[in-house]
C-alpha positions in Angstrom: 0.0 0.0 0.0 1.4 3.3 -1.1 1.2 6.3 1.3 -0.3 9.5 0.1 1.5 12.9 0.6 -0.9 13.7 3.4 -0.1 10.4 5.2 3.6 11.1 4.8 3.2 14.7 6.2 1.2 13.3 9.2 4.0 10.8 9.9 6.6 13.5 9.7 4.7 15.8 12.1 4.0 12.9 14.4 7.7 12.0 14.5 8.7 15.6 15.2 6.2 15.7 18.1 7.7 12.6 19.5 11.2 14.0 19.1 10.2 17.2 21.0 8.6 15.2 23.8 11.8 13.1 24.1 14.1 16.1 24.0 12.0 18.0 26.5 12.0 15.1 28.9 15.8 14.7 28.8 16.3 18.5 28.9 14.0 18.9 31.9 15.8 16.1 33.9 19.1 17.8 33.2 17.6 21.2 34.1 16.2 20.0 37.4 19.4 18.2 38.4 21.5 21.4 37.7 19.0 23.7 39.4 18.9 21.6 42.6 22.7 21.8 42.9 22.7 25.5 42.1 20.5 27.5 44.6 21.2 30.8 42.8 19.0 31.8 39.9 19.9 29.5 37.1 21.0 30.5 33.7 18.8 27.8 32.3 15.6 29.2 33.8 14.8 31.4 30.8 15.6 28.5 28.4 13.5 26.1 30.4 10.6 28.6 30.2 11.0 28.5 26.4 11.0 24.7 26.5 7.8 24.6 28.5 6.2 27.0 26.0 7.4 24.8 23.1 6.0 21.6 24.8 2.6 23.2 25.4 2.2 24.2 21.8 3.5 20.8 20.5 1.1 19.1 22.9 -1.8 21.1 21.3 -0.5 20.3 17.8 -0.3 16.6 18.7 -3.8 16.6 20.1 -5.2 18.3 16.9 -3.2 15.9 14.7 -4.2 12.7 16.4 -7.9 13.6 16.7 -8.3 14.9 13.2 -6.4 11.9 11.7 -8.7 9.5 13.4 -11.8 11.4 12.4 -10.7 11.7 8.7 -9.7 8.0 8.7 -13.2 7.1 10.0 -14.9 9.2 7.4 -12.6 8.0 4.6 -13.3 4.3 5.2 -16.1 2.9 3.1 -16.3 -0.5 4.6 -18.3 -0.9 7.8 -15.8 -3.3 9.2 -13.0 -0.7 8.8 -15.1 1.9 10.6 -15.9 -0.6 13.3 -12.2 -1.4 13.7 -11.4 2.3 14.1 -14.0 2.7 16.9 -13.0 -0.5 18.7 -9.4 0.5 18.6 -10.4 3.4 20.8 -12.6 1.5 23.3 -11.4 -2.1 23.4 -8.9 -3.6 25.9 -5.8 -1.8 24.4 -7.7 1.4 23.7 -6.2 2.9 26.9 -2.9 3.2 25.0 -4.5 5.7 22.6 -6.0 7.7 25.5 -2.7 7.6 27.5 -1.0 9.3 24.6 -3.6 12.1 24.5 -3.6 12.4 28.3 0.2 12.6 28.5 1.1 14.6 25.5 -1.9 17.0 25.4 -3.2 17.4 28.9 -0.1 16.9 31.1 2.0 19.2 28.9 -0.5 22.0 29.1 -0.5 21.9 32.9 2.6 24.1 32.5 0.3 27.0 31.9 -0.3 27.0 35.7 2.5 28.9 37.3 2.7 26.8 40.5 3.1 23.6 38.5 5.6 25.3 36.1 7.9 26.1 39.1 7.5 22.6 40.8 10.6 20.5 40.3 8.9 17.3 41.5 6.2 17.7 38.8 8.8 18.4 36.2 10.7 15.2 36.9 7.5 13.1 37.3 6.2 14.5 34.0 9.4 13.8 32.2 9.5 10.2 33.5 5.9 9.7 32.4 6.7 11.0 28.9 9.7 8.7 28.6 7.6 5.7 29.7 4.8 6.4 27.3 7.3 7.0 24.4 9.0 3.6 25.3 5.6 1.9 25.2 4.7 3.5 21.9 8.0 2.6 20.3 8.7 -0.8 21.9 8.7 -2.6 18.5 11.4 -0.2 17.2 13.5 -0.9 20.3 13.3 -4.7 19.7 14.3 -4.2 16.1 17.3 -2.1 17.0 18.5 -4.4 19.8 18.1 -7.5 17.7 19.8 -6.0 14.7 23.0 -5.6 16.7 23.2 -9.3 17.5 24.4 -11.8 14.9 22.0 -14.5 16.2 19.0 -12.3 15.1 20.0 -11.6 11.5 16.8 -10.8 9.6 15.9 -12.5 6.3 16.9 -9.4 4.3 20.1 -7.5 5.0 18.3 -4.2 4.3 16.4 -4.5 7.6 19.5 -4.2 9.7 20.0 -0.9 11.5 23.7 0.1 11.4 25.6 2.0 14.1 26.1 5.0 11.8 22.4 5.2 11.0 21.5 5.0 14.7 24.0 7.7 15.6 22.8 9.9 12.8 19.2 9.4 13.9 20.0 10.3 17.5 21.9 13.4 16.5 19.2 14.4 14.1 16.6 14.2 16.9 18.8 16.2 19.3 19.3 18.8 16.5 15.6 19.1 15.7 14.7 19.6 19.4 17.5 22.2 19.9 16.5 24.0 16.7 12.9 24.2 17.7 13.9 25.2 21.3 16.2 27.9 19.9 13.5 29.1 17.6 10.9 29.2 20.4 13.4 31.1 22.6 14.2 33.6 19.9 10.5 34.3 19.2 9.7 34.6 22.9 12.5 37.1 23.4 11.5 39.0 20.2 7.9 39.4 21.2 8.4 39.8 24.9 7.2 43.3 26.1 9.9 45.5 27.4 10.1 45.9 31.2 
């Protein structure tokens, strides 16, 4: 089955959202560990404010993307069994995985609008661990493929399926670069449109 241009764009945006969630989680854990050791006002405070702004808007974009994708897929299906499959995916025994994504990435991220929560280090770490756990659950199959591709005993039937070390390093660096670029862009925009004191 060939993907349409719209499907490819949705997959790209979905991947960027996941990259930002991962980057935010790791950055927040680093930020909290540095700010606990440093009691003075941290130089990362302003950057972390920009990161929370980025994660809030990415959470909203993720929510809009996942809901509209499911609605359009339901409308697009002509077969009643495909429509039934779409609905049951949301409410059957593993339907909670779909709702956990929405709860974690849309609702929990947007709690940073509340100033007390935004300043609470315990919430920041807990939120980051929850994001990492949900991302792990969502990408478990990918982790299995990566781990087994590094072991000779698990050589796949086609050599093209193996993920090489350089590809993995490029992928990790690309994800870090995308997060840092979006964080820098958000920080720049925030500074540019911040009213003067």
